[in-house]
C-alpha positions as CSV (number, residue, x, y, z in Angstrom):
1,M,52.3,13.9,-63.9
2,T,56.1,14.1,-64.1
3,K,58.2,11.6,-66.1
4,P,60.2,9.1,-64.1
5,Y,63.9,9.9,-63.8
6,A,66.9,7.8,-63.0
7,F,70.5,8.7,-62.9
8,N,72.7,6.9,-65.4
9,Q,75.6,4.7,-64.4
10,T,78.2,7.5,-65.1
11,Q,76.3,9.9,-62.9
12,M,75.8,7.3,-60.1
13,N,79.6,6.6,-60.1
14,G,80.4,10.3,-60.3
15,I,78.4,13.3,-59.1
16,V,75.8,11.3,-57.2
17,E,78.4,9.3,-55.2
18,E,80.3,12.6,-54.6
19,V,77.2,14.4,-53.3
20,Y,76.2,11.5,-51.1
21,A,79.6,11.3,-49.5
22,N,79.6,15.1,-48.9
23,I,76.2,15.0,-47.3
24,I,77.3,12.2,-45.0
25,K,80.5,14.0,-44.2
26,E,78.8,17.2,-43.3
27,C,76.1,15.5,-41.2
28,E,78.9,13.8,-39.2
29,K,80.7,17.1,-38.9
30,L,77.4,18.7,-37.5
31,K,77.0,15.9,-35.0
32,F,80.6,16.2,-33.9
33,E,80.5,20.0,-33.5
34,T,77.0,20.2,-31.8
35,N,76.8,16.8,-30.1
36,C,73.2,16.5,-31.5
37,P,71.4,13.2,-31.7
38,N,70.8,11.3,-35.0
39,E,67.1,12.4,-34.7
40,Q,68.1,16.0,-35.1
41,I,70.1,15.1,-38.3
42,V,67.0,13.3,-39.6
43,A,64.8,16.3,-38.9
44,L,67.2,18.6,-40.7
45,L,67.4,16.3,-43.7
46,S,63.6,16.1,-43.7
47,V,63.4,19.9,-43.9
48,I,65.9,19.9,-46.7
49,A,64.0,17.1,-48.6
50,A,60.8,19.1,-48.2
51,N,62.3,21.8,-50.4
52,Y,62.5,19.3,-53.3
53,A,59.1,17.5,-52.7
54,P,56.3,18.3,-55.2
55,I,53.6,20.7,-53.9
56,V,50.3,18.8,-53.5
57,E,47.3,21.0,-53.5
58,N,44.2,20.0,-51.5
59,K,41.4,19.7,-54.1
60,K,38.0,19.8,-52.4
């Protein structure tokens, strides 16, 4: 089992906030340039999130 992790306050006010703002900005840019619906952005973010999700093996 992995140890719980939390960003510290400096990280939250720095790199985490910066990355969050960049992701939002790029999603808005994608919507503007492609005229795609929000659901398509959610689908894209889900695919990206899956790259960072732990691999769960089926144990039968």
